[in-house]
C-alpha positions in Angstrom: -1.2 -67.0 -63.4 2.0 -66.4 -65.4 1.7 -65.2 -68.9 1.0 -68.1 -71.2 3.1 -68.7 -74.3 1.5 -67.2 -77.4 0.1 -69.5 -80.0 1.6 -68.7 -83.4 -0.8 -67.2 -85.9 -0.7 -67.3 -89.7 0.8 -64.2 -91.3 -1.7 -61.4 -91.7 -2.5 -60.1 -95.2 -0.7 -56.7 -95.3 -2.2 -55.7 -98.6 -3.8 -52.2 -98.1 -7.6 -52.3 -98.3 -8.6 -49.4 -100.6 -11.8 -48.7 -98.7 -10.0 -48.7 -95.3 -7.4 -46.3 -96.7 -10.1 -44.0 -98.0 -11.7 -43.9 -94.6 -8.3 -43.2 -92.9 -7.6 -40.4 -95.3 -11.0 -38.9 -94.6 -10.4 -39.1 -90.9 -6.9 -37.4 -91.3 -8.6 -34.6 -93.3 -11.1 -34.1 -90.6 -8.4 -33.9 -88.0 -6.3 -31.4 -90.0 -9.4 -29.3 -90.7 -10.2 -29.2 -87.0 -6.6 -28.2 -86.1 -6.7 -25.4 -88.6 -10.0 -24.2 -87.1 -8.3 -24.2 -83.7 -5.6 -21.9 -85.1 -2.8 -24.2 -86.2 -1.0 -23.4 -89.4 -0.3 -26.1 -92.1 3.4 -25.8 -91.2 2.6 -26.5 -87.5 0.4 -29.5 -88.5 3.1 -31.0 -90.6 5.6 -30.5 -87.9 3.3 -32.2 -85.4 2.8 -35.2 -87.7 6.6 -35.5 -88.1 7.5 -38.7 -89.9 4.1 -40.3 -89.3 2.0 -41.1 -92.4 -1.4 -39.5 -92.5 -2.9 -43.0 -92.5 -0.4 -44.3 -89.9 -1.5 -45.4 -86.4 -0.3 -42.4 -84.5 -2.0 -39.8 -86.7 -5.1 -41.9 -86.9 -5.2 -42.2 -83.1 -5.0 -38.5 -82.6 -7.6 -38.0 -85.3 -10.0 -40.2 -83.4 -9.3 -38.4 -80.2 -10.1 -35.0 -81.8 -13.0 -36.0 -84.1 -14.8 -38.2 -81.6 -14.5 -35.6 -78.9 -15.6 -32.4 -80.6 -15.9 -29.1 -78.8 -19.2 -27.3 -79.3 -19.2 -25.5 -82.7 -15.9 -27.0 -83.7 -14.9 -26.7 -87.4 -18.5 -25.9 -88.6 -19.6 -26.7 -92.1 -21.9 -24.4 -94.2 -25.4 -25.5 -95.3 -26.4 -26.0 -98.9 -26.6 -22.2 -99.3 -23.1 -21.7 -98.0 -24.2 -20.2 -94.8 -23.4 -21.0 -91.1 -25.8 -21.2 -88.2 -25.2 -18.2 -86.0 -25.6 -20.2 -82.8 -23.0 -22.7 -84.0 -20.5 -19.9 -84.7 -21.1 -18.3 -81.3 -20.6 -21.7 -79.6 -17.4 -22.3 -81.5 -16.0 -18.9 -80.5 -16.8 -19.7 -76.9 -15.2 -23.2 -77.0 -12.2 -22.4 -79.2 -10.0 -21.1 -76.3 -10.6 -24.4 -74.4 -9.7 -26.5 -77.5 -6.5 -24.4 -78.0 -5.6 -25.0 -74.3 -6.4 -28.7 -74.7 -4.1 -29.0 -77.7 -1.2 -27.3 -75.9 -1.8 -29.7 -73.0 -2.0 -32.7 -75.3 1.2 -31.8 -77.2 3.2 -32.0 -73.9 2.9 -35.8 -74.5 6.0 -37.7 -75.7 4.2 -39.3 -78.6 1.1 -38.9 -80.7 -0.5 -41.8 -78.7 0.2 -40.0 -75.4 -1.0 -36.7 -76.9 -4.2 -38.4 -77.9 -4.9 -39.6 -74.3 -4.0 -36.1 -72.9 -6.4 -34.4 -75.4 -9.2 -36.8 -74.4 -8.4 -36.2 -70.7 -8.6 -32.4 -71.1 -11.8 -32.6 -73.0 -13.3 -34.8 -70.3 -12.5 -32.0 -67.7 -14.2 -29.5 -70.0 -17.3 -31.7 -70.4 -17.6 -32.3 -66.7 -17.6 -28.6 -65.9 -20.1 -27.9 -68.6 -22.4 -30.5 -67.0 -22.0 -28.8 -63.7 -22.8 -25.4 -65.2 -25.9 -26.7 -67.0 -27.1 -28.2 -63.7 -26.4 -25.1 -61.7 -28.5 -22.9 -64.0 -31.2 -25.5 -64.2 -31.5 -25.6 -60.4 -31.5 -21.8 -60.3 -34.3 -21.7 -62.8 -32.1 -19.7 -65.3 -31.5 -20.4 -69.0 -28.7 -18.3 -70.4 -27.6 -19.0 -74.0 -25.6 -22.1 -74.4 -22.7 -20.1 -75.7 -22.4 -18.3 -72.4 -22.3 -21.6 -70.5 -19.7 -22.9 -72.9 -17.7 -19.8 -72.3 -17.8 -20.4 -68.5 -16.6 -24.0 -69.0 -13.8 -22.7 -71.2 -12.8 -20.1 -68.6 -12.7 -22.9 -66.0 -10.2 -24.9 -68.1 -8.0 -21.8 -68.6 -8.1 -20.7 -64.9 -4.7 -21.5 -63.3 -6.6 -22.5 -60.1 -8.2 -25.4 -62.0 -4.6 -26.9 -62.4 -5.5 -29.5 -64.9 -1.8 -30.7 -65.0 -2.1 -31.2 -61.2 -5.3 -33.2 -61.6 -3.6 -35.3 -64.4 -0.6 -36.1 -62.3 -2.7 -37.0 -59.2 -5.0 -39.2 -61.4 -2.0 -40.9 -63.0 -0.3 -41.7 -59.7 -3.5 -43.1 -58.3 -4.1 -45.3 -61.3 -0.5 -46.6 -61.1 -0.9 -47.2 -57.3 -4.2 -49.1 -57.7 -3.6 -51.0 -61.0 0.1 -50.6 -61.8 1.2 -54.1 -61.0 1.7 -57.0 -63.5 -1.3 -57.7 -65.8 -3.7 -60.4 -64.8 -3.2 -63.3 -67.1 -6.0 -65.7 -67.6 -5.9 -68.5 -70.2 -8.7 -67.6 -72.7 -9.0 -71.3 -73.6 -10.3 -72.2 -70.1 -13.9 -73.0 -69.6 -16.4 -70.2 -69.3 -17.1 -71.0 -65.7 -13.3 -71.0 -64.9 -12.7 -67.7 -66.6 -15.6 -66.0 -64.8 -14.4 -67.3 -61.5 -10.8 -66.2 -62.1 -12.0 -62.7 -63.1 -14.1 -62.3 -60.0 -11.3 -63.5 -57.7 -8.9 -61.0 -59.2 -11.3 -58.1 -59.8 -9.4 -55.7 -57.7 -6.2 -56.2 -59.8 -7.9 -55.9 -63.2 -7.6 -52.5 -64.8 -7.7 -50.8 -68.2 -4.1 -51.3 -69.2 -2.3 -48.0 -69.8 -2.9 -45.6 -66.8 -3.5 -42.8 -69.4 -6.5 -44.8 -70.6 -7.7 -45.3 -67.0 -7.7 -41.7 -66.0 -9.4 -40.5 -69.2 -12.2 -43.0 -68.7 -12.5 -42.1 -65.0 -12.9 -38.4 -65.8 -15.3 -39.1 -68.6 -17.6 -41.6 -66.8 -17.4 -40.7 -63.1 -20.7 -38.8 -63.2 -22.5 -41.9 -64.4 -21.8 -43.8 -61.2 -24.3 -43.8 -58.3 -23.8 -41.1 -55.7 -22.9 -43.6 -53.0 -20.0 -44.9 -55.2 -18.5 -41.4 -55.6 -17.7 -40.7 -51.9 -14.1 -39.8 -52.5 -14.8 -37.7 -55.6 -17.5 -35.8 -53.6 -15.0 -35.2 -50.8 -12.5 -34.0 -53.4 -15.1 -31.3 -54.3 -16.5 -30.5 -50.9 -14.6 -27.2 -50.5 -15.4 -26.1 -54.0 -17.9 -23.4 -53.1 -18.4 -22.1 -56.6 -18.0 -23.7 -60.0 -14.6 -22.1 -60.3 -13.6 -22.3 -56.7 -10.7 -24.0 -55.1 -10.7 -27.7 -54.5 -9.4 -29.2 -51.3 -5.9 -30.4 -51.0 -6.4 -34.0 -51.9 -4.9 -33.5 -55.4 -2.0 -31.5 -54.0 -1.1 -34.6 -52.0 -1.0 -36.6 -55.2 -4.3 -38.4 -54.5 -7.3 -38.7 -56.9 -10.8 -39.4 -55.5 -12.2 -39.6 -59.0 -9.9 -42.5 -60.1 -10.2 -44.3 -56.8 -14.0 -44.2 -56.9 -14.1 -45.3 -60.6 -11.7 -48.3 -60.1 -13.5 -49.4 -56.9 -16.8 -49.3 -58.8 -15.3 -51.2 -61.7 -14.0 -53.9 -59.3 -17.5 -54.2 -57.7 -19.1 -54.7 -61.1 -16.5 -57.4 -62.0 -17.1 -59.1 -58.7 -20.9 -58.9 -58.4 -22.2 -58.0 -61.9 -24.2 -60.4 -64.0 -22.6 -61.8 -67.1 -24.5 -60.2 -70.0 -22.2 -61.5 -72.7 -19.5 -64.1 -73.2 -17.9 -64.4 -76.7 -14.8 -66.2 -77.9 -12.9 -65.4 -81.1 -13.0 -68.1 -83.7 -9.4 -69.1 -83.0 -10.2 -69.3 -79.3 -7.3 -67.0 -78.4 -9.4 -64.2 -77.0 -12.6 -63.7 -74.9 -14.9 -60.8 -74.6 -17.0 -60.6 -71.4 -19.7 -58.0 -70.7 -20.5 -57.4 -67.1 -23.8 -55.6 -66.1 -24.7 -54.3 -62.6 -28.0 -52.5 -61.9 -27.8 -49.9 -59.1 -30.5 -47.8 -57.4 -29.7 -44.1 -57.1 -31.5 -40.8 -56.4 -32.5 -38.6 -59.3 -30.9 -35.2 -59.7 -27.7 -35.8 -57.8 -24.4 -34.4 -59.1 -21.9 -35.3 -56.4 -20.3 -31.8 -56.4 -20.8 -29.0 -54.0 -20.6 -26.6 -56.9 -24.1 -27.6 -57.9 -27.1 -27.0 -55.6 -29.4 -29.8 -54.5 -32.4 -30.3 -56.8 -34.9 -27.8 -55.4 -37.8 -29.7 -56.9 -37.4 -32.5 -54.4 -37.4 -35.2 -57.1 -35.5 -37.7 -55.0 -37.3 -40.8 -56.2 -35.1 -43.8 -57.0 -34.1 -44.7 -60.5 -32.1 -47.6 -61.9 -28.6 -47.1 -63.3 -27.1 -49.9 -65.3 -23.3 -50.0 -65.3 -21.6 -51.9 -68.1 -18.0 -53.2 -68.2 -16.4 -54.7 -71.3 -13.5 -57.0 -70.4 -11.2 -58.6 -73.0 -8.8 -61.5 -72.2 -6.0 -62.0 -74.7 -2.7 -63.9 -74.4 -0.5 -60.8 -75.1 -2.4 -58.3 -72.9 -4.0 -60.3 -70.1 -7.4 -59.3 -68.8 -8.2 -55.7 -69.5 -11.3 -53.6 -69.4 -11.9 -51.5 -72.5 -14.5 -49.2 -71.1 -16.8 -48.9 -68.0 -19.8 -46.7 -67.4 -23.4 -46.6 -68.3 -22.6 -48.0 -71.7 -24.6 -47.6 -74.9 -28.3 -48.1 -75.3 -27.7 -51.4 -76.8 -25.6 -52.5 -73.8 -28.1 -51.8 -71.0 -31.6 -52.6 -70.1 -34.3 -49.9 -70.2 -34.2 -47.9 -67.0 
């Protein structure tokens, strides 16, 4: 379907909302405090912001990326007696090198919006490795201090062999190859049945809009997918004998098993999932659909060779509920905002 003509809307009220401005200012302050904690000077922060207002969209987008994805122990606040928890300080010292590296990686972006995506992507790599480390020690029956595990994850992100830039480029190219075509335009004014039918027919073309958004979500949520839907991602890790070992050459060929598995799983949910929600805006110019798909998977699986199999033998089945939120608008077409296990409010009890 070709892009439909946009229906004119009445002019929006541009009068600043004092409460909204207060919240934006608070968010900007939290960002700037976190950047100072990471080692940036006030001069460097001002230079980074450039001509952008503190309450402007670019600075607010970066603020959400940093504040909503905190590193362990980031920018701690004292208690009522003016003291800090020793554990929090230790964890912060362990994670600070990773946050510094993540900021440097982010600031290679050409805009504050791109920097935000890059920051979230780097943090998702850190979080993924921290999960692997936690699982490794759990399976080995060991329980070192959390700060030591955070330090291992930080060292992983700093290790040149990890090559986060290489992962980023491979993920980006795969996202473009799989969902880089024209947006899928569906008229949000069609009947509910027609919209659902069109979505299912074109599920393999519907993506998440910007490839930067796609690859961040893929890295963040890939571990939530059932093991049998992560075959390419597992192959990508099959030669990774230790947590910080060398991955196979899939990424060096510009291919990403992580993104491929994530988008294939998303398409399967759009095709086969039940419709858990269908909402129209009051003006009828946008639709929000919630897709739910329940999958059986074995407990204790990680999908990476860096983590041993569960020695307890707890291989009983459990249900995993995957949730996809799809929005259909005239100006964007059909786009998925997020996909994964969703929030507790999204999914059934498992």
